[in-house]
N, C-alpha and C positions, 0 to 999 in steps of 0.2 A: 400930406404924404407923399401923393403924387408929384409935388413940385418938388420935393428933396430929390426924388429918383432921377428925374428929369437934369436934375442940377448936378447931379453925378455920374450922368450918362455927358452931362455938357463939357462937365472938368476933365471925364476921361478923352475926349474925343482934342479936346482944346490940348493937352499933353501931348497926346499922340500926334499930334498934327507940327506941335510945334519939336519934337523931336524927328519926324522925319523934314521938315523944311529946313531944319538943323543938319541934316545926314547929308541934303544936298549940296549947301551951301559947302560943306567938307568934302563931300565928292569935288566938287570944283576947285578947291584949295590942294587935293593933295592927288589927285589925277597926274600920271605920270612922275611923281617921284619914288623914291627907292624905299622911301617909309611906310608907301600906302599901302602896303600889308596889314602896318601894327595898329591902322586908325579905327577899325572897329573897338582893338581893346584899351583906347584913350579914349575915344567917345563913350566909353562904358559910366563915364564919371558924368556926363549931360544926362544918360540916361535916369543916373540917382538922382540927380537933383530933381529933375520932372518927377521922378516919384516921390518922392519927399514934399514937394508944394502940390501934387495935382491928385495926388495918392497911388493906389498900389493897381488897380486897374489903367491908369495912365501910364505908367510905370510896362507894365506887361505891353499894350498895346504899342507902347512907344518903340519897344524892343522889337516886336516883331517888324512895324515899319520901317526902324531903320536897319535893318537886317536884308531886307527887299529891296532898299533905295542902294544900299550897299553894294550886294550882292547884283543889280542890274546896272548900276551907274558907276562904279570905281573899279571891278575886277572885271577881267574878262575871261569871257567873251562879254563885251557891254550889249548890254540890253535883252540879256537873258538873265534868270535867274541861274544858272548854272555853273557853278566858281570851279573854273579848272586848277588853278594855283590851291595846292594843297595845301600851304599856310597859311594863305586868305582864307579859306574855307573854315582852317580850325581857328582864328582869330574870330571870322562869324560865328562860329561855336561856340566859343569862351564869350563872347560878345549877350550871346542869348542868354545864356547859364548863369551868367553874372546880373543882367538887366531884371530876368524873369523873377532867379533865386532873392535876389537883394529885396526887389519889390515885394514879392511874398513876406519875407523876413521882415524887413527892417522898414517901409514905408506903411504909413496911415493909410487904413482900408478908406478914406474920404479926403477930398482935397484938405490941404492946410489955409485955402483961404475959407473955407466953409465952416472950417471950425473955431472961430473968433466971433 
Protein backbone atom coordinates (compact mmCIF):
# COMPACT_ATOMS: atom_id res chain seq x y z
CA UNK A 1 0.00 0.00 0.00
CA UNK A 2 2.81 2.40 0.85
CA UNK A 3 4.41 1.82 -2.54
CA UNK A 4 1.18 2.88 -4.24
CA UNK A 5 1.16 6.19 -2.32
CA UNK A 6 4.76 6.84 -3.32
CA UNK A 7 3.93 6.19 -6.96
CA UNK A 8 1.00 8.62 -6.80
CA UNK A 9 3.23 11.32 -5.35
CA UNK A 10 5.85 10.63 -8.00
CA UNK A 11 3.23 10.87 -10.75
CA UNK A 12 2.00 14.17 -9.31
CA UNK A 13 5.52 15.58 -9.18
CA UNK A 14 6.34 14.39 -12.70
CA UNK A 15 3.14 15.92 -14.09
CA UNK A 16 3.74 19.17 -12.20
CA UNK A 17 7.33 19.38 -13.45
CA UNK A 18 6.23 18.73 -17.02
CA UNK A 19 3.82 21.67 -16.73
CA UNK A 20 6.46 23.93 -15.20
CA UNK A 21 9.06 23.07 -17.85
CA UNK A 22 6.52 23.51 -20.64
CA UNK A 23 5.52 26.88 -19.16
CA UNK A 24 9.16 28.00 -19.12
CA UNK A 25 9.54 26.98 -22.78
CA UNK A 26 6.34 28.80 -23.73
CA UNK A 27 7.53 31.92 -21.87
CA UNK A 28 10.68 31.96 -23.98
CA UNK A 29 8.63 31.65 -27.17
CA UNK A 30 5.94 34.19 -26.31
CA UNK A 31 7.99 36.86 -24.55
CA UNK A 32 7.73 40.21 -26.31
CA UNK A 33 4.94 39.19 -28.69
CA UNK A 34 1.62 41.02 -28.68
CA UNK A 35 -0.27 37.76 -28.08
CA UNK A 36 1.59 36.89 -24.87
CA UNK A 37 -1.41 37.82 -22.71
CA UNK A 38 -3.49 34.95 -24.16
CA UNK A 39 -0.77 32.34 -23.60
CA UNK A 40 -2.19 31.11 -20.25
CA UNK A 41 -5.57 30.41 -21.84
CA UNK A 42 -4.02 28.38 -24.65
CA UNK A 43 -1.72 26.65 -22.15
CA UNK A 44 -4.81 25.28 -20.40
CA UNK A 45 -4.83 22.50 -22.99
CA UNK A 46 -1.42 21.34 -21.71
CA UNK A 47 -2.76 21.35 -18.16
CA UNK A 48 -5.75 19.26 -19.17
CA UNK A 49 -3.58 16.74 -21.03
CA UNK A 50 -1.26 16.37 -18.04
CA UNK A 51 -4.25 15.92 -15.72
CA UNK A 52 -5.71 13.19 -17.92
CA UNK A 53 -2.41 11.31 -18.11
CA UNK A 54 -1.03 11.87 -14.58
CA UNK A 55 -4.19 12.38 -12.53
CA UNK A 56 -6.00 15.05 -10.55
CA UNK A 57 -3.14 16.02 -8.25
CA UNK A 58 -0.76 16.53 -11.17
CA UNK A 59 -3.29 18.77 -12.90
CA UNK A 60 -3.73 20.93 -9.82
CA UNK A 61 0.00 21.12 -9.08
CA UNK A 62 0.75 21.84 -12.74
CA UNK A 63 -1.81 24.64 -12.78
CA UNK A 64 -0.28 26.30 -9.73
CA UNK A 65 3.31 25.94 -10.93
CA UNK A 66 2.47 27.18 -14.43
CA UNK A 67 0.70 30.23 -13.07
CA UNK A 68 3.74 31.08 -10.95
CA UNK A 69 6.08 30.62 -13.93
CA UNK A 70 3.95 32.81 -16.19
CA UNK A 71 3.60 35.51 -13.55
CA UNK A 72 7.34 35.56 -12.84
CA UNK A 73 8.79 35.08 -16.32
CA UNK A 74 6.27 36.27 -18.90
CA UNK A 75 4.45 39.28 -17.52
CA UNK A 76 5.87 42.52 -16.21
CA UNK A 77 7.44 43.11 -13.83
CA UNK A 78 9.60 40.12 -14.76
CA UNK A 79 11.01 38.36 -11.72
CA UNK A 80 7.98 39.10 -9.55
CA UNK A 81 4.69 37.29 -9.24
CA UNK A 82 2.89 40.65 -9.19
CA UNK A 83 1.31 41.13 -12.64
CA UNK A 84 0.57 44.73 -13.59
CA UNK A 85 -1.34 44.07 -16.82
CA UNK A 86 -5.00 43.57 -15.95
CA UNK A 87 -5.74 41.36 -18.97
CA UNK A 88 -2.76 39.12 -18.22
CA UNK A 89 -3.77 38.86 -14.57
CA UNK A 90 -7.31 37.95 -15.60
CA UNK A 91 -6.08 35.28 -18.04
CA UNK A 92 -3.86 33.78 -15.33
CA UNK A 93 -6.90 33.56 -13.09
CA UNK A 94 -8.93 31.89 -15.82
CA UNK A 95 -6.10 29.43 -16.48
CA UNK A 96 -6.03 28.52 -12.78
CA UNK A 97 -9.80 28.14 -12.67
CA UNK A 98 -9.88 25.98 -15.80
CA UNK A 99 -6.89 23.87 -14.79
CA UNK A 100 -8.00 23.16 -11.22
CA UNK A 101 -11.70 22.70 -11.91
CA UNK A 102 -11.22 20.48 -14.95
CA UNK A 103 -8.66 18.42 -13.03
CA UNK A 104 -11.15 17.89 -10.23
CA UNK A 105 -14.12 17.25 -12.49
CA UNK A 106 -12.78 15.28 -15.44
CA UNK A 107 -9.33 13.84 -14.69
CA UNK A 108 -8.98 10.40 -13.15
CA UNK A 109 -7.90 10.41 -9.51
CA UNK A 110 -4.82 8.33 -10.31
CA UNK A 111 -2.33 8.28 -13.15
CA UNK A 112 -3.36 6.74 -16.42
CA UNK A 113 0.05 5.09 -16.44
CA UNK A 114 -0.77 3.15 -13.25
CA UNK A 115 -4.30 2.06 -14.21
CA UNK A 116 -3.11 -0.44 -16.81
